C-alpha positions as CSV (number, residue, x, y, z in Angstrom):
1,M,-7.6,56.4,13.9
2,G,-10.6,58.7,14.5
3,M,-11.9,62.1,13.5
4,H,-13.6,63.8,16.4
5,N,-16.3,66.4,16.5
6,W,-16.4,67.2,12.8
7,D,-20.2,67.9,13.1
8,N,-20.2,69.5,16.6
9,T,-21.9,66.5,18.1
10,E,-18.8,65.1,19.8
11,R,-19.0,61.9,17.7
12,V,-15.9,60.1,16.4
13,A,-15.7,58.6,12.9
14,S,-13.0,55.9,12.9
15,R,-11.1,53.4,10.8
16,E,-8.6,50.8,12.0
17,F,-5.5,49.4,10.4
18,L,-2.3,47.5,11.3
19,F,1.0,49.2,11.1
20,F,4.4,47.4,10.9
21,Y,7.7,49.3,11.2
22,N,11.3,48.1,11.0
23,P,13.2,50.3,13.4
24,N,16.7,49.2,12.2
25,P,18.5,52.5,11.5
26,N,19.7,51.2,8.2
27,N,16.2,50.1,7.1
28,K,13.3,52.2,8.4
29,T,10.8,50.5,6.1
30,W,7.1,50.3,7.1
31,R,3.9,48.8,5.8
32,S,0.2,49.4,6.6
33,S,-2.9,47.3,6.1
34,Y,-4.7,50.5,5.1
35,G,-4.7,50.3,1.3
36,D,-1.5,48.1,1.4
37,A,0.6,51.3,1.8
38,A,4.3,50.8,2.1
39,G,7.2,53.2,2.4
40,T,10.5,54.1,3.9
41,N,10.8,56.7,6.6
42,S,13.3,59.6,6.3
43,N,13.8,59.1,2.6
44,S,12.9,62.7,1.5
45,A,9.5,61.4,0.1
46,V,6.4,62.0,2.1
47,E,4.4,58.8,2.3
48,H,1.1,58.4,4.1
49,V,0.7,55.3,6.3
50,A,-3.1,55.8,6.4
51,G,-5.2,58.5,4.9
52,P,-7.1,60.3,3.9
53,I,-9.5,59.1,6.5
54,W,-11.8,62.1,6.2
55,S,-9.4,64.9,7.2
56,C,-6.9,62.7,9.1
57,Y,-3.6,61.2,8.0
58,F,-1.0,59.1,9.7
59,T,2.1,60.1,7.8
60,D,5.9,59.9,7.8
61,G,6.1,63.5,6.6
62,E,6.3,66.8,8.4
63,Y,4.1,69.7,7.3
64,T,4.7,73.5,7.9
65,N,2.5,76.0,6.2
66,R,1.2,73.3,3.8
67,Q,4.8,72.5,2.8
68,S,5.8,68.9,3.3
69,K,9.2,67.1,3.9
70,D,10.4,63.7,5.2
71,T,13.8,64.2,6.7
72,S,13.3,63.0,10.2
73,S,12.6,59.5,11.5
74,D,9.3,60.6,13.2
75,F,5.7,59.8,12.2
76,G,2.9,62.2,12.7
77,L,-0.9,62.5,12.9
78,L,-2.1,65.2,10.5
79,S,-5.5,67.0,10.6
80,W,-6.0,68.6,7.2
81,D,-8.6,71.3,6.6
82,Q,-11.4,69.3,4.9
83,Y,-13.3,69.4,8.3
84,N,-13.0,71.4,11.5
85,A,-12.1,68.4,13.5
86,D,-9.5,66.8,15.8
87,C,-7.8,63.6,14.8
88,W,-7.2,60.9,17.4
89,M,-4.9,57.9,17.2
90,T,-5.1,54.8,19.5
91,I,-2.0,52.6,19.5
92,I,-2.2,49.0,20.8
93,D,1.2,47.5,21.1
Protein backbone atom coordinates (compact mmCIF):
# COMPACT_ATOMS: atom_id res chain seq x y z
CA MET A 1 0.00 0.00 0.00
CA GLY A 2 1.38 3.40 -0.86
CA MET A 3 0.70 7.06 -0.19
CA HIS A 4 1.39 9.07 -3.35
CA ASN A 5 2.41 12.73 -3.71
CA TRP A 6 1.95 13.86 -0.11
CA ASP A 7 4.80 16.36 -0.56
CA ASN A 8 4.14 17.40 -4.21
CA THR A 9 7.22 15.53 -5.49
CA GLU A 10 5.31 12.54 -6.96
CA ARG A 11 7.04 10.18 -4.51
CA VAL A 12 5.35 7.15 -2.99
CA ALA A 13 5.80 6.12 0.64
CA SER A 14 4.90 2.45 1.02
CA ARG A 15 4.45 -0.50 3.35
CA GLU A 16 3.75 -4.11 2.45
CA PHE A 17 1.73 -6.74 4.27
CA LEU A 18 0.04 -10.09 3.68
CA PHE A 19 -3.75 -10.35 3.75
CA PHE A 20 -5.74 -13.57 4.15
CA TYR A 21 -9.52 -13.77 3.72
CA ASN A 22 -11.99 -16.61 4.16
CA PRO A 23 -14.69 -15.92 1.53
CA ASN A 24 -17.11 -18.51 2.94
CA PRO A 25 -20.42 -16.59 3.29
CA ASN A 26 -20.87 -18.04 6.78
CA ASN A 27 -17.38 -17.02 7.91
CA LYS A 28 -15.90 -13.83 6.34
CA THR A 29 -12.92 -13.81 8.71
CA TRP A 30 -9.65 -12.16 7.72
CA ARG A 31 -6.15 -11.67 9.07
CA SER A 32 -3.34 -9.31 8.16
CA SER A 33 0.39 -9.48 8.83
CA TYR A 34 0.28 -5.70 9.43
CA GLY A 35 0.22 -5.54 13.22
CA ASP A 36 -1.36 -9.01 13.38
CA ALA A 37 -4.76 -7.42 12.74
CA ALA A 38 -7.70 -9.80 12.52
CA GLY A 39 -11.41 -9.35 12.07
CA THR A 40 -14.68 -10.41 10.54
CA ASN A 41 -16.18 -8.58 7.62
CA SER A 42 -19.80 -7.37 7.64
CA ASN A 43 -20.13 -7.68 11.43
CA SER A 44 -21.19 -4.05 12.13
CA ALA A 45 -17.74 -3.27 13.59
CA VAL A 46 -15.26 -1.32 11.45
CA GLU A 47 -11.88 -3.04 11.59
CA HIS A 48 -8.77 -1.90 9.71
CA VAL A 49 -6.77 -4.54 7.87
CA ALA A 50 -3.83 -2.13 7.67
CA GLY A 51 -3.42 1.42 8.84
CA PRO A 52 -2.84 3.99 9.57
CA ILE A 53 -0.04 3.96 7.06
CA TRP A 54 0.38 7.70 7.07
CA SER A 55 -3.09 8.72 5.83
CA CYS A 56 -3.95 5.41 4.16
CA TYR A 57 -6.09 2.58 5.51
CA PHE A 58 -7.20 -0.75 4.06
CA THR A 59 -10.45 -1.36 5.89
CA ASP A 60 -13.58 -3.47 6.00
CA GLY A 61 -15.62 -0.38 6.84
CA GLU A 62 -17.45 2.19 4.77
CA TYR A 63 -17.11 5.91 5.43
CA THR A 64 -19.52 8.69 4.49
CA ASN A 65 -19.02 12.19 5.91
CA ARG A 66 -16.62 10.79 8.53
CA GLN A 67 -19.25 8.31 9.74
CA SER A 68 -18.30 4.63 9.57
CA LYS A 69 -20.21 1.37 9.28
CA ASP A 70 -19.48 -2.24 8.33
CA THR A 71 -22.61 -3.74 6.83
CA SER A 72 -21.36 -4.87 3.42
CA SER A 73 -18.93 -7.63 2.46
CA ASP A 74 -16.66 -5.15 0.65
CA PHE A 75 -13.23 -3.85 1.62
CA GLY A 76 -12.01 -0.37 0.82
CA LEU A 77 -8.95 1.81 0.51
CA LEU A 78 -9.40 4.95 2.59
CA SER A 79 -7.38 8.16 2.31
CA TRP A 80 -7.93 10.14 5.49
CA ASP A 81 -7.07 13.83 5.75
CA GLN A 82 -3.70 13.78 7.56
CA TYR A 83 -2.04 14.53 4.20
CA ASN A 84 -3.25 15.75 0.84
CA ALA A 85 -2.35 12.50 -0.86
CA ASP A 86 -3.65 9.62 -2.93
CA CYS A 87 -3.54 6.08 -1.57
CA TRP A 88 -2.54 3.22 -3.85
CA MET A 89 -2.98 -0.51 -3.39
CA THR A 90 -1.14 -3.22 -5.31
CA ILE A 91 -2.60 -6.71 -5.00
CA ILE A 92 -0.54 -9.74 -5.97
CA ASP A 93 -2.63 -12.88 -6.10
